[in-house]
N, C-alpha and C positions, 0 to 999 in steps of 0.2 A: 447422943439421944437428947431430945429436948426436955427441959424441966417445966415447961408450961403445962397447964391443965390439958390433958389429952382431949377431953370432950369439947372444950372451948376452942382448942386449936383445930380440931376437925371441922367444927362449925364454921370457923373463920375461913379455913381452907376451901370448903365447899362453896361458900358465898363468893369468895374472891375468884375462884376458878370459873364459876358460872358467869360472873361479870366479864372475865376475860374471854370466855367463849362467845358471849353476846357481842363483844367488841369485834372479835374476829369475823363473826357472821355479818357484820356491816359491810364486809368486803367479799367474803366467800358465800355464795348462795348454794344451799343444799350441802351435800357432803358432810352431814352432821355426824355420821358414824366415824368418818375419817378424822374429823376434828377431835372428837371425844377420845379416840384411840391414840392420837398424837399426844394429847395431854397425859393419858394413862402411861404411855411409854416414857415420857419425859420424867414423870414423878417416880416411875419404877426403875429409872436409870437404865433404860434399854434403848435400842436403836430400831429404826423402822425402814422397811423396804416397801416403797410404793410402786405398784405396777398398774399401768393404765395407758390408754392411747393418748396421743398428744392433744392438748387443748382442754384438759380437765382441771386446770388451775392447781396442779401439784406444786409448781414452783412458786406461784403467788401465795399459796397457803403457807408454805414454810417461811417465806419472807414476812408475811403478815404476822405469823405466830411469833417470830423473833421480835418484831416491832412492839407487839402488845405485851409480851412477857419480859421485855427489858434486857434481853441478853444480846451479845454480839452475834453477828450473822456473817457467814461466809458461803459463797457459792463457787463450786468447782464444776466446770463443764468438762466431762470426761471425753477424751478423744483418743484415737489409736496411737498418736505420737506422744502422749503424756508419759512422763517418767516419774518415779517415786519422789524425787527431789522437788518436783513441781507441787507436790502435795504436802510433804512434811517439812520441807526446808532444806537448806544446804549451807555449806561454809563458802564464803566469798573472800578471795584474796584482794587486799587493798595495797596496790603498789606504792602509794605515798607513805604508808606506815610500815610496809613489809610484813603485815600481820593478816590473820584471817578473822573475819567477822562472821557470826552466825546469823543468817536470815531465816526466821521461822516461816513456815508455809501457812496456807490458808486453813489448815486443820485446827489452828489455835484460835478457836472461837467457840461460843456456847452452842450455836446452832449451825450445823454444817449441812448444806445441800449438795449431795453428790449427784449431779444431774446426768442421767443416762450412764449409770455405772457400768453397764455391760458393753460400752463402747471402748473401754480402756483395757489394755492387756493385763494378763494375770499378775505380773509383778506389781503393777499399780494397785490393783484390787487388793492384793495381799498386804501392801503397805497400809492401806486404809483400814483393812480389817484388823491388822495388828494394833493400830492406834485405838480402835474401838474396844479391843479386848484389854489392852494394857493401860490405856489412858495416859500414855506417855510416848515420847519420841526420843531416840538417841541419835545425836548428830555429832560427829567428830569425837566420840567418846564421852560426851556430856549428855545427860538425860534431862529432858524438859517435860514437865507435866502440862497436859492440856487443861484449860480452865474448866471449872465445875459450876453448874451442871454442863454436861457434854452429851449431845445427842446428834447422831448422824441420821439424816433422812435421805436415803438413796432412792432414785427413781430409775425405772427401766421400762423400755418400750417393748411390748410383747408382739408387735406386728412386723418387726423387722428382724432378719437373721443375718443379712449380709453385712460384713464388717463389724460384727459384734463378737464378744467373748463372754459367753454365759458364765455366771458365777458358779463355781463348783458347789455341789450339794453340801459338802462338809463345811464350807465357809459361809454359806447362806445361814447355817445354824447360829451364827453369831448375832443375827438380827433377832430381837425379841418378837417382832411381828412382821408379817408380810400382809399388807393391806391391798386388796384389789379395788381400784378406783373405777367406778362404773359411770356410764353416762347419766346426766341429770334427768329428772322427769321433764315432761313437756312444760309444765308450769314453771319449774325451776329454770329451765333453759330460756323461757320467755322473760323471766326476771333478769337473767344474766344479760340478755340482749338489750333490755331496757336500761340496765345500769351502764352498759357500754356507751350509751348516748350522753351520759352525764360525766362531769368531772369525778375522778375517783375520790372516795371519801378519805379523809385524813384520820388515821386511827390513833388512839391515845394509848400511851403506855400505862397498863393497869397494875403490873406487878414488877418486882425487882428480882435480881438474882438471889438476894437474901431471902425473899419471900418463897422462892422456889425451893430453897434448902429447907426452910421451916415446914413447908407443906409436904415435901417428900418425907420429912421426919414424922409428920402427922399420919401419913399413910402407914408408917411402920407400927403405929399403935392400934391399927385395925386388927381385930382378933380373927384367927383362923382356926376353926375346929378341926380335930383330927379326921373326922369323917369327910370334910371338904377336901383336905389334903389327899385322903384316900381316893376320892372321886377323881381328882386331877391325875393322880398316878394311874388309876384304872383306865382313864381315857388314853393316856400315852401307851400303856401296856396293850390295849386293844389294837393299836396301830402296829405293834410288833408281833403280837400273837393273836390274830383275830379269832382263831378256832377256840381259844379258851373262853371267849365271850359269845360263842354261838354264831360266829361269822366266818364259817369255813369257806364260803364262796369268795371271801376277800383274800385268802391265803395266796393264790397265784397272782394277785394284783399288786401286792406290796413287796418290794425288794428289801427295803429297810424302813422301820418305823421311827417314831420320834425318839430323839436322844433324851437323856435325863435333863438336859436344859429345857425341854418342853414343859414338864410339870412344874419345874422351879419357876420358869418365867410365867406360867399360867397362874400360879398362886400369887406371885408378886404383882402381876397386872390386875388380878381380881381384887386385891387389897385396895388399889387406887380406884378402881371402878366402884367399889363399895363406898369409898370416901366421897366420890362425886355424887353418888346416889343418896348420901345422907345417912349412912349406916356405920355403926362401929364394929360390925362383924361381916365376914365374907359369907355370902349365900351361894348355894349351888348354881343359882341362875347367873351370878357374876362369872363363875367359871365357864358355864355353858355358853354364855354370850360371847366370850373371848376365845373359845376353843379353836375355832376355825382360823382366826388371825394369828394365833400363837403357834399352831401346830401344822398348818398347811405346807409350809416350806421345809418342814423337818421330815416329811414323808417322801421317800424315794420310790416311785412307781416302777413296776416291772414293764418289760416290753409288751407283755400281754395287755396290760392296762392301757398303755399308750396306743397300741394298735386298735383297741376297742373304744378309744375316746373317753376312757374313765379318768377323771381328775381327782386330785387330792381332796377337793371339797366333796366329791361324791363318796369317797371313802369315809370322810369324817361325818358325813350325814348319817351313814349307817352305824358308825361307831357311837355317835351321840344317841341314836335310837336304841342301841343294844345295851349300853352301860347304864345301870340304874343309878339315879340320884340318891343322895342321903335322905333318910326318912324325915318326916316333918318335925320329929321331936329331937333332932340332933343338937339344936341350940341349947336345950335345957339338960342334955345328958351329962352325967358326971364323968367327964373325961378331960384330960389335959388340953389346954388351949395354947396355941402358938401365938406369940406376940413379939413385936420387935424389941 
């Protein structure tokens, strides 16, 4: 935990992160929500699954993010013939010395882009998800820690099913967020086309890895009231037991609701979002604004829902409307406050 003044550190973090966002936006037009949530996931020490059709700058965004934030970057193009050793590394025999050397794989970087993760078979996906959870790799009986900060940003293409291996629902739960990347607006797309006629801008490195550690510690000083925690838990509970919250019509639509990782990740991410918004406490609006991104991939829909075209976002829209937010006086209420 940092010994710096928490208020001063949060102010410094917010200003530095806003500057970094401004630098990224010199390259990436639009997609403001995606950029903000990538920063939130990074400081909350979570991973992100980006879903969108080709050509929406998902790869360029991750590469630019690494360049601006000063970390090492690695890109892995997932293909059906990929094996786990291509990802985590392997032992290589050296005939000249008669010994084995360990060659570490591309996961040993701060920012990992797992491009089209659903094109690799299950054993490769599992190898990546294990690294995401354990933050380490074991090769030949020796354990190697991945560098910190460590964030995996995986992309998947929703418009193709042939030759793909969908991520199992239980493993998708390892991602802090699933962000749906949509088409830009007409004005934003015109700006993209205009920029394509010019030389690409050279971005400047605004932060260092040490800065990211300090700002992640700053997020841990953001206060979380018990009622806000209760609100996050209630949202997750409403996806598991809709009838308890007056949503009986959703019961046949949901096979499994959000796991406990849902509210844990929701509160952690809301802390960072509050930091970016210049506050030293988490508000209910921080939780609400992130609820869809943190919970949508943790909901397993029933066959009835799929046959009727009901999406996880449709379920969450009803959940957010049914679960009441904490009252306006919760910040001044005399109750314990959670802080890092």
